[in-house]
C-alpha positions in Angstrom: 0.0 0.0 0.1 1.2 3.6 -0.6 3.2 5.6 2.4 0.4 6.8 5.0 1.4 10.2 4.3 -1.8 12.3 4.9 -2.5 14.5 1.9 0.6 14.1 0.0 -1.4 15.6 -2.5 -0.8 19.3 -1.2 2.7 19.2 -1.8 2.3 18.8 -5.7 0.1 21.7 -6.1 1.8 25.1 -7.2 1.2 28.7 -6.1 -0.5 29.0 -9.6 -2.7 26.2 -9.4 -3.8 27.3 -5.8 -4.9 30.3 -7.4 -6.9 28.5 -9.8 -8.7 26.9 -7.0 -10.0 29.8 -5.5 -13.0 30.5 -3.6 -12.5 26.5 -3.2 -10.0 26.8 -0.6 -12.2 27.1 2.6 -13.6 23.4 1.7 -10.3 22.1 2.1 -10.0 20.8 5.8 -6.1 19.8 5.9 -3.9 22.5 7.9 -2.3 25.2 6.1 0.4 25.0 8.1 1.7 21.9 5.1 2.4 25.7 3.2 4.3 26.8 5.9 7.7 26.8 3.4 5.7 28.5 1.2 5.0 31.9 2.3 3.9 33.9 -0.7 0.7 30.7 -0.9 0.1 31.5 2.8 -0.7 35.1 2.3 -2.7 34.3 -0.8 -4.8 32.2 1.3 -5.3 34.0 4.0 -6.1 37.3 1.8 -9.5 38.7 2.2 -9.1 39.2 -1.5 -10.1 35.5 -1.8 -13.7 36.9 -1.3 -14.0 40.6 -2.7 -17.2 42.2 -1.6 -17.3 43.7 -5.2 -16.0 42.7 -8.3 -12.3 43.2 -9.0 -12.5 45.0 -12.1 -15.0 47.5 -10.1 -12.0 48.2 -7.4 -9.8 48.6 -10.4 -12.2 51.7 -11.9 -12.2 52.8 -8.3 -8.5 53.4 -8.4 -8.8 54.9 -12.0 -10.6 57.6 -10.1 -13.7 56.6 -12.5 -11.6 57.6 -15.2 -11.1 54.9 -17.9 -9.0 56.1 -20.0 -6.5 57.9 -17.6 -3.0 58.4 -18.0 -1.2 56.1 -14.9 2.2 56.4 -13.8 4.7 54.1 -13.8 4.6 53.5 -10.0 0.7 53.5 -10.3 1.3 51.0 -12.4 3.1 48.6 -10.2 0.1 49.1 -7.9 -2.0 48.0 -10.2 -0.6 44.6 -11.0 -3.4 42.1 -9.4 -6.0 44.2 -11.6 -4.1 43.8 -15.2 -6.5 41.8 -16.7 -9.0 44.6 -15.9 -7.0 47.3 -17.4 -8.9 48.9 -20.7 -7.2 48.7 -23.9 -7.0 52.7 -23.6 -5.2 52.7 -20.2 -2.5 50.2 -22.0 -1.8 52.5 -25.0 -0.9 55.4 -23.2 1.6 53.5 -20.7 4.7 55.8 -20.1 7.2 53.8 -22.6 10.3 54.9 -21.2 9.8 54.1 -17.9 8.0 50.7 -18.2 11.1 49.4 -20.5 13.6 50.3 -18.0 11.7 48.2 -15.2 11.9 44.5 -17.0 10.1 43.1 -13.2 7.0 45.5 -13.6 7.1 44.7 -17.5 7.0 40.8 -17.0 4.6 40.7 -14.5 2.1 43.0 -16.5 2.6 41.0 -19.4 1.9 37.7 -17.9 -1.5 38.7 -16.7 -2.2 40.1 -20.2 -4.8 38.7 -23.0 -3.5 38.8 -26.8 -6.0 42.0 -27.3 -4.0 43.6 -24.4 -0.5 43.2 -25.3 -1.6 44.2 -28.5 -2.7 47.6 -27.3 0.5 47.7 -25.0 2.6 47.0 -27.6 1.2 49.6 -30.0 1.3 52.2 -27.3 5.4 51.6 -26.5 6.3 51.1 -30.2 5.3 55.0 -30.8 8.0 56.2 -28.5 10.8 53.4 -28.2 13.6 52.2 -30.5 12.3 49.3 -32.2 15.0 46.9 -31.9 15.5 48.6 -28.2 11.5 47.2 -27.8 12.3 43.9 -29.3 15.4 43.3 -26.8 13.7 44.3 -23.8 10.2 42.9 -24.0 9.7 39.7 -22.3 10.5 36.3 -24.3 6.7 35.5 -24.0 5.5 38.3 -25.7 8.1 38.7 -28.6 5.5 35.9 -30.7 2.7 38.6 -30.9 4.9 41.6 -32.7 3.3 42.1 -36.0 5.6 41.5 -38.7 5.4 44.8 -40.0 7.0 46.0 -37.3 10.0 43.8 -37.8 11.0 45.4 -40.8 12.1 48.1 -38.2 14.4 45.9 -36.0 17.9 45.5 -36.6 17.6 41.4 -36.8 21.2 40.9 -37.0 22.1 42.2 -33.6 19.9 40.5 -31.9 21.0 37.2 -29.6 20.1 33.6 -31.2 17.4 33.0 -28.1 15.5 36.2 -29.4 15.3 35.2 -32.9 14.0 32.0 -31.4 11.3 33.5 -29.0 10.9 36.3 -31.9 8.8 33.6 -34.0 4.9 33.0 -33.7 4.8 28.4 -33.0 3.9 28.7 -36.9 7.1 30.5 -38.5 9.3 28.4 -35.7 7.7 24.9 -37.0 8.8 26.1 -39.9 12.1 27.2 -39.4 12.8 24.2 -37.4 11.1 21.7 -40.1 13.4 22.9 -42.4 16.2 22.6 -40.2 15.4 19.2 -39.4 15.4 18.5 -43.1 18.9 19.9 -44.0 20.2 17.8 -40.5 23.3 15.8 -40.7 25.8 14.2 -38.5 28.5 17.0 -39.5 26.1 19.7 -37.9 25.9 17.9 -34.5 28.0 20.1 -32.8 27.0 23.4 -34.6 25.7 26.1 -31.9 22.7 27.0 -34.0 21.6 22.9 -34.1 22.2 22.9 -30.6 20.2 25.8 -30.0 17.3 24.4 -32.3 17.3 21.2 -30.2 17.2 22.9 -27.0 14.1 25.0 -28.3 12.1 22.2 -29.6 13.0 20.2 -26.3 11.3 23.2 -24.3 8.4 23.8 -27.2 7.3 20.8 -28.2 4.2 22.4 -30.3 7.5 23.8 -32.5 8.0 20.4 -33.5 7.3 18.7 -36.7 7.1 15.1 -35.8 6.6 14.4 -39.7 10.2 16.2 -40.0 11.9 15.0 -37.3 11.1 11.3 -37.8 12.7 11.8 -41.4 15.6 13.5 -39.4 16.3 10.4 -37.5 16.0 8.0 -40.0 18.3 10.2 -42.3 20.6 10.5 -39.7 21.0 6.8 -38.6 20.9 5.7 -42.4 24.0 8.0 -42.9 25.8 7.0 -39.6 25.4 2.9 -40.8 26.1 3.6 -44.2 29.6 5.1 -42.8 29.8 2.1 -40.7 27.9 -0.8 -40.8 27.7 -1.7 -37.3 27.1 1.5 -36.4 24.0 0.8 -33.7 25.1 -2.6 -32.8 28.4 -1.4 -31.8 27.6 2.3 -30.7 29.9 3.5 -27.9 28.9 5.2 -25.2 30.5 8.3 -26.7 28.4 8.2 -29.8 25.6 7.7 -27.6 26.4 10.9 -25.7 26.4 12.5 -29.0 23.1 11.8 -30.5 20.3 14.3 -29.5 17.4 13.2 -27.7 14.9 14.2 -30.4 16.9 11.8 -32.8 16.9 8.7 -30.6 13.0 8.9 -29.6 12.7 8.2 -33.2 15.0 5.5 -33.7 13.2 2.7 -35.4 11.7 0.0 -33.0 14.5 -2.6 -34.5 17.0 -0.8 -34.1 16.2 0.5 -30.8 16.2 -3.2 -29.7 19.8 -3.6 -31.3 21.6 -1.0 -29.0 24.5 -2.3 -27.3 24.1 -3.1 -23.3 27.6 -0.5 -22.9 25.3 2.8 -23.9 22.9 1.7 -21.4 24.0 4.7 -18.9 23.7 7.2 -21.4 20.4 5.9 -22.9 18.6 5.8 -19.0 20.3 9.5 -18.7 18.4 10.6 -21.8 15.3 8.6 -21.5 15.1 10.4 -17.8 15.1 13.5 -18.9 13.2 13.0 -22.3 10.0 14.9 -22.9 7.5 12.4 -24.2 5.8 15.4 -25.8 8.1 15.3 -28.6 6.7 11.9 -29.6 3.5 11.1 -31.2 1.2 8.8 -28.9 1.2 6.1 -31.7 5.2 6.1 -32.4 6.3 2.6 -32.7 9.4 3.6 -30.7 7.2 4.1 -27.9 7.0 0.3 -26.8 10.6 -0.4 -28.2 12.1 2.5 -25.8 10.3 1.1 -22.8 11.8 -2.4 -23.5 15.3 -1.3 -23.7 15.1 0.8 -20.5 14.0 -2.2 -18.5 16.6 -4.7 -20.5 18.9 -1.7 -19.4 17.6 -1.3 -15.9 17.7 -5.5 -15.2 21.3 -5.9 -16.8 20.8 -9.4 -17.3 18.4 -10.2 -14.6 14.6 -10.6 -13.7 12.4 -8.2 -14.0 11.8 -9.1 -10.0 15.1 -7.4 -8.9 14.2 -4.0 -9.9 14.0 -1.6 -7.4 11.8 1.7 -6.6 15.4 3.5 -7.5 15.6 2.1 -10.6 12.1 2.3 -11.9 13.1 6.5 -10.8 15.3 6.5 -14.0 12.4 6.2 -16.6 11.2 9.6 -16.3 8.1 9.8 -18.3 8.9 6.3 -19.8 7.1 4.8 -16.6 3.8 6.1 -18.0 4.4 3.5 -21.2 4.7 0.3 -18.9 2.2 -2.6 -19.2 0.5 -4.3 -16.8 2.2 -7.5 -18.3 5.8 -5.8 -17.5 4.6 -5.0 -13.9 3.2 -8.2 -12.9 7.0 -9.4 -13.3 8.0 -6.8 -10.7 8.3 -7.2 -6.9 5.2 -5.9 -5.5 7.0 -2.9 -3.6 8.1 -1.9 -6.8 4.8 -2.3 -8.6 3.5 -0.2 -5.8 5.9 2.5 -6.6 5.5 2.4 -9.9 1.9 3.0 -10.0 2.4 5.9 -7.9 4.5 7.2 -10.6 2.1 6.5 -13.3 -0.9 8.6 -11.1 1.2 11.9 -12.7 1.2 10.6 -16.3 -0.5 13.1 -18.9 -1.2 9.9 -20.8 -1.1 6.2 -20.7 -1.7 4.5 -24.0 -5.3 3.4 -24.4 -4.1 -0.5 -25.1 -2.9 -0.6 -21.5 -5.4 0.7 -19.8 -8.1 -2.2 -19.3 -5.2 -4.3 -17.9 -3.7 -1.4 -15.5 -7.1 -1.0 -14.1 -7.3 -4.9 -13.6 -3.8 -4.8 -12.0 -4.8 -1.7 -9.5 -7.8 -3.8 -8.4 -5.9 -6.6 -7.4 -3.1 -4.7 -6.1 -5.5 -2.5 -3.9 -9.4 -4.0 -4.0 -12.1 -1.7 -5.3 -11.8 2.3 -5.4 -14.8 2.2 -2.9 -12.9 1.0 -0.5 -9.9 2.8 -0.6 -8.2 5.1 2.5 -7.7 8.3 2.2 -3.8 7.8 1.8 -4.2 5.4 -1.2 -7.0 7.8 -3.1 -4.3 10.4 -2.6 -1.5 8.7 -4.1 -3.4 7.0 -7.2 -6.4 9.2 -7.5 -5.3 10.1 -11.1 -5.5 6.5 -12.3 -9.2 6.6 -11.6 -9.4 7.9 -15.0 -8.9 4.0 -15.9 -12.6 3.4 -15.1 -14.7 5.9 -15.0 -17.4 3.7 -13.2 -15.3 3.1 -10.5 -15.4 7.1 -10.1 -19.4 7.1 -9.9 -19.1 4.4 -7.1 -17.2 6.6 -4.3 -18.3 7.0 -1.2 -19.3 9.7 0.8 -16.3 9.7 3.4 -15.5 12.7 5.2 -12.4 13.2 3.5 -13.2 12.4 -0.2 -14.2 16.1 -1.1 -11.0 17.3 0.2 -8.8 14.8 -2.0 -11.1 14.5 -5.1 -10.4 18.8 -5.3 -6.6 18.0 -4.9 -6.7 15.4 -7.3 -8.7 17.8 -9.9 -5.8 20.5 -9.9 -3.4 17.9 -10.4 -5.2 16.9 -13.8 -4.5 17.9 -17.0 -7.7 16.6 -18.3 -10.3 16.0 -15.9 -13.4 13.4 -16.6 -16.7 14.5 -16.3 -17.5 11.5 -14.1 -15.2 13.5 -11.7 -16.7 16.6 -12.0 -19.9 15.2 -11.6 -18.7 13.0 -8.3 -17.4 16.4 -6.5 -20.8 18.0 -7.1 -22.8 15.2 -5.8 -20.0 15.3 -2.5 -20.1 19.0 -2.1 -24.2 19.4 -2.5 -24.6 16.9 -0.8 -23.0 18.3 2.7 -25.6 19.5 5.4 -23.5 22.1 6.6 -20.6 24.7 5.9 -20.5 26.4 9.0 -16.8 24.7 9.8 -16.0 26.4 6.4 -17.8 29.9 6.9 -16.1 30.7 10.3 -12.8 29.4 9.4 -13.1 31.9 6.4 -15.1 34.5 8.4 -17.9 34.6 5.4 -21.8 35.4 6.2 -23.9 33.4 3.7 -27.9 32.4 2.9 -29.4 30.9 6.1 -30.9 28.0 4.2 -27.4 26.4 3.4 -28.7 23.4 5.8 -31.1 22.4 2.7 -30.0 20.2 0.5 -30.0 20.9 -3.1 -30.2 24.7 -3.0 -27.2 26.8 -4.4 -25.4 28.5 -1.6 -22.7 31.0 -1.6 -20.3 28.7 -0.5 -21.5 25.7 -2.2 -20.9 28.2 -5.7 -18.1 29.2 -4.3 -16.6 25.8 -3.7 -17.9 24.3 -6.9 -16.2 26.8 -9.5 -16.6 25.6 -13.2 -18.5 22.4 -11.6 -21.9 24.7 -11.0 -23.1 23.6 -14.4 -24.2 20.5 -12.8 -27.2 22.1 -11.0 -30.4 21.5 -12.7 -32.8 24.7 -13.7 -34.8 23.9 -11.1 -32.3 24.3 -8.4 -31.0 27.2 -9.7 -34.2 29.1 -9.7 -34.3 28.4 -6.1 -31.1 30.5 -5.5 -31.7 34.1 -3.5 -31.3 37.2 -5.3 -28.6 38.1 -2.3 -26.8 34.9 -3.1 -26.6 35.5 -7.4 -25.2 39.2 -6.6 -22.5 37.3 -4.1 -21.5 34.7 -6.9 -22.8 36.3 -10.0 -19.2 36.4 -11.5 -18.2 32.8 -10.5 -21.5 31.5 -12.6 -20.4 34.2 -15.3 -17.6 32.4 -16.3 -19.4 28.9 -17.1 -19.5 28.7 -20.8 -21.6 25.6 -20.8 -25.1 26.1 -19.0 -27.4 24.8 -21.2 -30.9 26.9 -22.7 -32.9 25.9 -19.6 -29.8 27.0 -17.0 -29.6 30.1 -18.9 -33.5 31.2 -19.0 -33.5 31.1 -15.6 -29.7 32.9 -14.7 -31.1 35.9 -17.1 -34.0 36.0 -15.1 -32.2 36.2 -11.9 -30.1 39.1 -13.2 -33.0 41.2 -14.1 -33.9 40.5 -10.7 -30.5 41.5 -9.4 -29.7 44.5 -11.5 -32.7 46.0 -13.1 -34.0 46.0 -16.8 -31.4 45.5 -19.2 -31.8 49.0 -20.6 -30.5 50.0 -17.0 -27.4 48.1 -17.2 -24.0 49.4 -17.3 -20.4 47.9 -18.8 -19.8 46.8 -15.2 -23.0 44.7 -14.8 -22.1 43.2 -18.4 -18.7 42.4 -17.2 -19.9 40.8 -14.0 -22.8 38.5 -15.8 -20.3 37.1 -18.3 -21.2 34.4 -20.3 -24.8 34.2 -18.6 -25.5 37.5 -21.4 -25.6 34.6 -23.9 -29.4 33.7 -22.5 -30.6 36.8 -23.7 -32.1 37.4 -27.2 -30.0 38.8 -30.2 -32.4 42.0 -30.3 -31.1 42.1 -26.4 -27.6 41.7 -27.1 -27.7 44.3 -29.7 -28.9 47.0 -27.0 -26.2 46.1 -24.3 -23.5 48.3 -23.4 -20.7 45.6 -25.0 -17.3 47.0 -25.8 -13.8 45.7 -26.9 -13.1 46.0 -23.0 -16.3 44.7 -21.5 -16.0 41.6 -24.3 -12.5 39.9 -23.1 -14.3 37.4 -20.7 -17.0 36.3 -23.2 -15.1 35.1 -26.4 -14.7 31.5 -25.6 -18.8 31.4 -24.3 -19.6 28.9 -26.8 -22.2 31.5 -28.9 -24.1 30.6 -32.1 -23.4 32.3 -35.4 -26.5 34.9 -34.7 -25.1 36.0 -31.4 -22.1 36.8 -32.3 -23.4 39.2 -35.3 -25.2 40.8 -32.7 -22.5 41.4 -30.2 -20.4 42.8 -33.4 -23.3 45.2 -33.8 -23.3 46.1 -30.1 -19.6 46.7 -29.8 -19.4 48.6 -32.8 -22.4 51.0 -32.0 -20.7 51.4 -28.4 -17.1 51.9 -29.7 -17.7 53.8 -32.8 -16.5 51.2 -34.9 -16.8 50.1 -38.6 -14.9 47.2 -40.3 -12.6 49.9 -42.1 -11.2 51.3 -38.7 -10.5 48.3 -37.2 -6.6 47.8 -36.4 -4.4 44.8 -35.5 -5.4 45.6 -31.9 -9.2 45.4 -32.5 -8.8 42.5 -34.4 -7.3 40.6 -32.3 -9.2 41.2 -29.3 -12.5 40.5 -31.0 -11.3 37.1 -32.2 -13.9 34.9 -32.3 -16.3 38.1 -32.5 -14.7 38.8 -35.8 -17.1 36.0 -37.0 -20.1 38.7 -36.5 -18.6 40.5 -39.3 -20.8 40.1 -42.6 -19.2 39.3 -46.0 -19.2 43.1 -47.2 -17.9 44.3 -44.0 -14.6 41.7 -44.0 -14.1 42.6 -47.7 -13.5 46.2 -45.8 -10.8 45.0 -43.3 -7.4 47.0 -43.6 -5.3 44.5 -45.6 -2.1 45.3 -43.3 -4.1 45.4 -40.1 -5.6 41.7 -41.3 -1.6 40.3 -42.0 -0.5 41.3 -38.7 -3.7 39.5 -37.2 -4.1 36.8 -38.9 -1.6 34.3 -37.3 -3.0 35.4 -33.7 -6.8 34.7 -34.8 -6.5 31.2 -36.3 -8.3 29.3 -34.0 -11.6 31.1 -34.5 -14.2 29.3 -36.3 -17.0 31.4 -38.1 -19.9 29.9 -39.9 -19.2 28.6 -43.7 -20.2 31.8 -45.6 -17.8 34.2 -43.0 -15.0 31.7 -43.4 -15.4 31.6 -47.2 -15.0 35.3 -47.4 -12.3 35.0 -44.7 -10.5 32.5 -47.1 -10.9 35.1 -49.8 -8.9 37.5 -47.7 -6.3 34.9 -47.0 -5.8 34.4 -51.0 -5.7 38.1 -51.6 -2.8 38.6 -49.1 -1.0 35.2 -49.4 -1.7 34.4 -53.3 -2.9 31.3 -54.8 -3.2 28.4 -52.5 -0.3 26.4 -54.6 2.0 28.8 -53.5 1.5 28.6 -50.0 4.5 28.2 -47.6 4.0 26.5 -44.2 3.5 29.4 -42.1 0.8 30.5 -44.8 -1.0 27.2 -44.1 -0.7 27.1 -40.2 -1.9 30.8 -39.7 -5.1 30.1 -42.2 -6.0 28.5 -39.1 -9.8 27.0 -39.7 -10.4 29.0 -42.5 -8.2 26.7 -44.7 -11.4 24.2 -44.7 -13.3 26.4 -47.2 -10.7 25.9 -49.8 -12.5 24.2 -53.0 -11.0 20.6 -54.0 -9.0 22.2 -56.9 -7.4 24.6 -54.0 -7.0 21.4 -52.2 -5.1 19.5 -54.6 -2.8 22.3 -55.5 -1.2 22.6 -52.1 1.7 21.2 -51.9 2.1 17.7 -49.3 4.9 19.2 -47.7 2.1 22.0 -45.8 -0.2 19.5 -44.6 1.4 18.8 -41.1 1.1 22.6 -40.8 -2.4 22.4 -40.8 -3.9 23.5 -37.7 -5.5 20.5 -36.1 -9.0 22.0 -35.4 -9.3 22.7 -39.1 -9.4 19.0 -40.1 -12.7 17.9 -39.2 -14.1 21.0 -40.6 -13.0 19.6 -43.8 -15.9 18.4 -46.1 -15.5 14.5 -46.5 -16.1 14.6 -50.0 -13.5 17.2 -49.9 -11.0 15.2 -48.2 -11.6 12.1 -50.8 -9.8 14.4 -53.0 -6.5 14.6 -51.3 -3.7 12.7 -52.6 -1.9 9.4 -51.1 1.2 12.2 -50.3 -0.9 14.7 -48.9 -2.5 12.5 -46.4 0.7 10.9 -45.4 2.1 14.3 -44.8 -0.9 14.8 -42.3 1.3 14.0 -39.5 0.2 11.9 -36.6 -1.6 14.8 -34.9 -3.2 16.1 -37.7 -4.6 12.0 -38.7 -5.7 11.8 -35.4 -8.2 14.4 -35.9 -9.6 13.0 -38.8 -13.4 11.8 -38.5 -15.2 8.6 -39.0 -17.4 10.3 -41.7 -14.6 11.7 -43.4 -12.8 7.9 -43.0 -15.5 6.3 -44.7 -15.1 8.1 -48.5 -11.5 7.3 -48.6 -10.0 4.6 -50.4 -8.3 1.5 -49.0 -4.9 3.4 -50.3 -6.0 6.7 -48.7 -6.7 4.7 -45.6 -3.5 2.9 -45.5 -1.7 6.5 -46.1 -3.8 7.9 -43.3 -2.6 5.0 -41.3 1.1 5.8 -41.8 0.7 9.5 -40.8 -0.9 8.2 -37.2 2.1 6.3 -36.6 5.5 8.1 -38.6 7.3 7.9 -41.4 8.6 4.6 -42.1 12.3 3.5 -43.4 10.8 2.0 -46.5 9.1 5.7 -47.2 12.3 7.4 -47.2 13.8 4.6 -49.6 11.5 5.2 -52.1 11.2 9.0 -51.6 7.2 8.7 -51.6 7.5 11.9 -49.1 9.8 14.8 -48.9 10.7 17.7 -46.6 9.5 21.4 -47.3 10.5 22.6 -50.1 13.0 25.6 -49.9 13.1 27.5 -53.1 16.1 29.7 -54.3 16.4 31.5 -50.7 16.8 28.2 -49.3 19.8 27.5 -50.7 21.9 29.2 -48.4 18.9 29.2 -45.6 20.4 26.7 -43.0 24.0 28.9 -42.8 21.5 31.1 -40.5 18.1 29.4 -40.5 16.4 31.7 -37.9 17.8 34.7 -39.8 16.6 33.6 -42.6 13.5 32.6 -41.8 12.6 36.0 -40.3 14.0 37.6 -43.6 11.7 35.5 -45.5 8.8 36.5 -43.6 9.4 39.9 -44.0 9.1 40.0 -47.8 5.8 37.8 -47.7 
């Protein structure tokens, strides 16, 4: 059984995660002394701001003296850091450039709290009075991908440090840069400083890695090594293993992983312990081979039963690839420690899950009988069986443990959210919690099934599981106290929204009297009003920043845009890059005529920052035409242009798809794949389908797959598993084409790419 350390899950929660826990903190019965080494967390938890008596953005406006667009001093800016997300665009445009650029700490703290539109507004304000090269040098790395390409024309790129050049690129640009570098990779360049920078950047930013090109680079690298020395793999030296970068090693073909000699095991294990498996797609055939080789290295000729806990800790993320069949060969203590390690895995192969669930049941018994300690140690593995989650008992400690488990999990199963909701709402009294937090709530909180201030604060986004009838029982006092929590939930259904909009009118009066502050407070609840009402609301670019992802339908988006245009005195022609980026999904509210009127340069600078919006077909078609006017005919689109076109690329007609080079297909955004009409996908060539890459191939829907031929389905399967040695030999697929400029690109690859983008 796991060691009996009470509430070990607390030690895994960061300060940021506790901030996300928010108003649910009082629910935790654990002793806060466990955080004694984290004074910032203690201060945060004990702050009265955990339960503001008025909306935080209202506090911000009070600090501005009620003047929305007040010029603020640098000292005031430092004091306003907790309110950064409330800052209107006009305030950010008026920041004193020299003072803030000289204070790197404040600059970093402010920028990491801002949304995309706010960052663009601040950037536009700073650019008017700061030298472009100086600005790029001093801005935090995280902000650099936001810089419009038109601005980079004024920057002295040659004077920048290599690290700055890397961060200066968007994900799309970086992915193409690295992809092209990988396509020209060779053993001779292994020690090159640019190559080392590239590999380090890719390891730190897996989203920038083209797994298609990584697989091909590895195949070429090892093929060239074996051409020079036929026994390179079987007789590899420790020094040679040390020189091979981890990314290449991860893509070593399975049969060659098996052939690696035992003499390289120490170096191999060091690399595997440090490996970020996000660099390798889930269905990569090398995954099973890598874990088997690691186990062979650890066993060193012994049975797996001889392995120790220390041995298993050397596997790093590879522990997540362990099948139950291998675990059963180990000692009970090692099985126990391995399963605890696996509880931190972000992904466990689907093929292993049923057997692992059976092993867990055999080792620890039914989850409904687990102790608090076992639940804390192994709780994340409950995702292997959602039925086990629903059958968890209502024990006194269960809420605390499940709350902490949710904070540790990347993807929380719906069953776990529902279970927590059931446990919280079944509690008969929160009196102890209220006394601890010095909070006064409704008098009816002893009535099960009635939303109260405390239960709503505890539940957070899980308030979505209240029925409409239960929400209707909520008092006006309660609604006013927690409206911002409910307003942050995008998933309420029509019946729930009907109740909540009624509550909003009861609390704030007729909608004709609502102010911007009220609209900001109710957030996504506004979605429950009619299209006609939406057009009358005081919606502005500043008030919509928290409602972009509320799940609006097409007619609602149009109404919101009309309201914004009226209140901010905007027209399509007057939308600059800041306005377009801030609108985000609401850009879909423009009609086809308005989209044609968008400023070309502003749209070009914004397009890479809004490439995840999903517009109705007619609007998406018009946006596609704007892209064609910017980028030229699709047959000449580069990898970056395909990536930046986002979901709108789905509107290409069959002939345009047919004209796209196969090498750009791995740069299509994954969210665009399901939007492609099945009859259009049926026209894709075998080579194009093979070039989709594993992430895109996994997004192909069953309906799309059904219209493909057997040959096309086989190509799609190869895209899922990665390029094979046979594919490389036959030359079925190729690297991104480089044109004339590409001939010298890889002498200074990062700089070259930036210059190409400037010429677009």
